[in-house]
C-alpha positions in Angstrom: 0.0 0.0 0.0 1.4 3.4 -0.8 1.7 6.0 1.9 -1.5 7.7 3.0 -2.3 10.9 1.1 -4.3 14.0 2.3 -7.0 13.3 -0.3 -7.4 9.5 -0.6 -9.1 8.0 -3.6 -12.7 6.7 -3.1 -12.7 3.1 -1.8 -13.4 0.4 -4.3 -17.1 -0.6 -4.7 -18.3 -4.1 -5.6 -17.8 -4.6 -9.3 -20.6 -5.5 -11.6 -18.2 -7.9 -13.3 -18.7 -11.4 -11.8 -15.1 -12.6 -12.4 -14.3 -16.3 -12.7 -17.5 -18.2 -11.8 -18.2 -21.4 -10.0 -20.0 -22.6 -13.1 -23.4 -24.3 -13.2 -24.8 -25.9 -10.1 -22.9 -29.1 -9.2 -19.8 -28.1 -11.3 -16.5 -27.5 -9.7 -15.4 -23.9 -9.6 -12.4 -22.7 -11.6 -10.3 -22.7 -8.4 -11.1 -26.3 -7.4 -7.5 -27.4 -7.6 -6.5 -24.6 -5.2 -9.2 -25.7 -2.8 -8.0 -29.3 -2.9 -4.5 -28.1 -2.2 -5.7 -26.2 0.8 -7.5 -29.3 2.1 -4.5 -31.5 1.5 -1.9 -29.3 3.1 -3.7 -26.9 5.4 -0.9 -26.3 7.9 1.6 -25.4 5.1 -0.9 -23.0 3.4 -1.7 -21.4 6.8 1.9 -20.7 7.5 2.4 -19.4 4.0 -0.6 -17.0 4.3 0.8 -15.7 7.6 4.2 -15.1 6.1 2.5 -13.3 3.1 0.6 -11.0 5.5 3.7 -10.1 7.4 5.3 -8.8 4.2 2.7 -6.0 4.4 4.6 -4.7 7.4 7.5 -3.7 5.1 5.3 -1.4 3.0 5.2 2.0 4.9 1.7 2.9 3.9 0.2 -0.5 4.9 2.2 -0.5 8.1 0.8 2.9 9.0 -2.8 1.8 8.3 -2.4 -1.4 10.3 -0.7 0.3 13.2 -3.4 3.0 13.2 -6.2 0.5 13.8 -4.6 -0.7 17.0 -6.0 -4.2 16.6 -2.7 -5.7 15.3 -1.0 -4.5 18.4 -3.7 -5.3 21.0 -5.4 -8.3 19.5 -3.0 -9.9 17.0 -4.7 -13.3 17.0 -8.1 -11.8 16.4 -6.8 -9.7 13.6 -5.2 -12.7 11.9 -8.4 -14.7 12.2 -10.4 -11.8 10.8 -8.4 -12.1 7.6 -7.8 -15.8 7.4 -11.2 -17.3 8.3 -13.1 -15.5 5.6 -10.6 -16.5 3.0 -11.0 -20.2 3.9 -14.7 -20.0 4.1 -14.9 -18.4 0.6 -12.5 -21.0 -0.8 -14.7 -23.8 0.6 -18.1 -22.4 -0.2 -17.6 -20.0 -3.2 -19.2 -16.6 -3.2 -22.9 -17.2 -3.3 -23.9 -18.9 0.0 -25.4 -16.7 2.8 -22.2 -17.2 4.9 -20.0 -16.2 1.9 -22.0 -13.1 1.2 -21.8 -12.1 4.9 -18.0 -12.7 4.8 -17.6 -10.6 1.7 -19.6 -7.8 3.3 -17.3 -7.9 6.4 -14.2 -7.8 4.2 -15.6 -4.8 2.3 -16.4 -3.0 5.5 -12.9 -3.6 6.9 -11.3 -2.2 3.8 -13.8 0.6 3.1 -12.3 4.1 3.4 -8.7 3.1 3.8 -6.4 5.9 2.6 -4.7 3.9 -0.1 -4.8 3.5 -3.9 -6.1 0.6 -6.0 -2.5 -0.7 -6.5 -2.3 -1.4 -2.8 -5.3 -3.6 -2.8 -4.1 -5.5 -5.9 -0.7 -5.9 -4.1 -2.3 -7.5 -1.0 -4.4 -9.7 -3.3 -1.2 -10.8 -5.0 0.5 -11.4 -1.7 -2.1 -13.9 -0.6 -2.1 -15.6 -4.0 1.6 -15.8 -4.8 3.7 -16.0 -1.6 1.9 -18.9 0.1 2.5 -21.0 -3.1 6.2 -20.0 -3.1 6.4 -21.1 0.5 4.8 -24.5 -0.4 7.4 -24.9 -3.2 10.2 -24.4 -0.7 8.9 -26.1 2.4 5.7 -28.0 1.5 5.4 -31.7 1.1 5.6 -31.3 -2.7 5.9 -28.5 -5.3 2.8 -26.7 -6.4 1.6 -27.6 -9.9 0.9 -25.2 -12.8 -2.8 -26.1 -12.5 -2.9 -25.2 -8.8 -1.2 -21.8 -9.6 -3.8 -21.1 -12.2 -6.6 -22.1 -9.8 -5.2 -19.9 -7.1 -5.1 -17.0 -9.5 -8.7 -17.7 -10.5 -9.9 -17.7 -6.9 -8.2 -14.4 -6.0 -9.3 -12.8 -9.2 -12.9 -13.8 -8.4 -12.4 -12.3 -4.9 -10.9 -9.2 -6.2 -13.7 -8.5 -8.6 -16.2 -9.0 -5.8 -14.2 -6.5 -3.7 -14.6 -4.0 -6.5 -11.0 -4.1 -7.9 -10.3 -3.5 -11.5 -7.3 -3.9 -13.7 -6.2 -7.2 -12.1 -3.3 -9.0 -13.8 -4.7 -11.6 -16.1 -2.6 -14.6 -15.1 -0.6 -16.0 -12.2 2.8 -14.9 -13.5 1.7 -11.4 -14.4 0.2 -11.1 -10.8 3.5 -12.5 -9.4 5.5 -9.9 -11.4 3.2 -7.1 -10.3 3.6 -8.2 -6.6 7.4 -8.4 -6.9 7.6 -5.0 -8.6 5.5 -3.4 -6.0 7.7 -4.7 -3.2 10.9 -3.5 -5.1 9.4 0.0 -5.2 8.0 0.3 -1.7 9.8 -2.0 0.8 11.6 -0.2 3.6 11.7 -0.5 7.4 9.7 1.8 9.6 9.0 1.9 13.3 5.4 0.9 12.6 6.5 -2.2 10.7 8.9 -3.3 13.4 6.2 -2.8 16.1 3.7 -4.8 14.0 6.1 -7.7 13.7 6.7 -7.7 17.4 3.0 -8.0 18.0 2.6 -10.7 15.3 5.3 -13.0 16.7 2.9 -14.9 19.0 0.5 -15.4 16.1 3.2 -16.9 13.9 4.4 -19.2 16.7 0.9 -20.5 17.1 0.8 -21.4 13.4 4.0 -23.4 13.4 4.2 -27.2 14.1 4.6 -27.7 17.8 8.3 -28.8 17.8 9.4 -25.4 16.4 6.7 -23.1 17.7 9.0 -21.8 20.5 11.4 -20.6 17.8 8.7 -18.6 16.0 10.7 -15.3 15.5 13.8 -17.1 14.4 12.0 -19.4 12.0 10.1 -16.5 10.5 13.2 -14.5 9.9 14.6 -17.5 8.0 11.4 -18.3 6.0 10.7 -14.6 5.0 14.0 -14.3 3.1 15.0 -12.5 0.9 13.5 -9.3 2.4 13.4 -9.8 6.2 15.3 -6.6 7.0 12.5 -4.5 5.5 10.3 -5.8 8.3 12.9 -5.1 11.0 14.1 -8.7 11.1 17.8 -9.5 11.0 19.2 -11.3 8.0 19.9 -14.9 9.0 23.0 -16.7 7.7 22.3 -19.0 4.7 23.1 -22.2 6.6 20.6 -21.3 9.3 17.9 -20.5 6.7 18.5 -23.8 5.0 18.3 -25.6 8.3 15.0 -23.9 9.3 13.5 -24.7 5.9 14.6 -28.3 6.2 13.1 -28.6 9.7 9.8 -27.1 8.7 9.7 -29.3 5.5 10.2 -32.4 7.6 7.5 -31.5 10.1 5.0 -30.5 7.4 5.6 -33.8 5.6 4.3 -35.5 8.7 1.1 -33.4 9.0 -1.9 -34.9 7.4 -5.1 -33.4 5.9 -7.1 -31.2 8.3 -9.0 -28.0 8.5 -6.9 -24.8 8.8 -7.4 -22.9 12.1 
């Protein structure tokens, strides 16, 4: 998110474009492969989503907005669930059930009126699509397939349209390129970003498999490479990063299917 401006643009409104659809009744949605991935490897995806969210702390405008709400500092677990639970519900149910419509309404309300531009919203959408899959490639039980990448893009594009976003990149790789470029332009450390990370450490530790949960900050600093210093995290030596990834990879390989928390 770019830094707040004195005269922010109007917030996005729900788009009339439906985006990728779930198809006719009984048909699998276009993001079905991504949903199966989430069901097969929920712990890995949950960790990846948390790491993606923490990258927001390195964008000064986003960090300022998150710090300004106060919830990330005082209720970090509640703030994390307010983001994660609606995503998994929409992934499970699609966008047309009563619960899904209620979740969409809550997401719109949370983001309404934020002093940021459209590129910021697209960036956050890209974060949740791209970085969890990169984490799975590095530390998950197996690499992500091209079909799963396309399905993830389809899901987040559908979500973006329903959040009122326009001009979304039209494929997974263009979205990844946009996200990387946005970070290259905006990442830098701020006091707000460092404070947010300190508040989020307990949340991240709770997401890790139990044997390494007590090492949450250290493991996060290793897994968030290559840009940890922008969030106020020290750069970890390469052997330590490789060891942390190997340990998490082994633990995730033992975890079976289950529902994300």
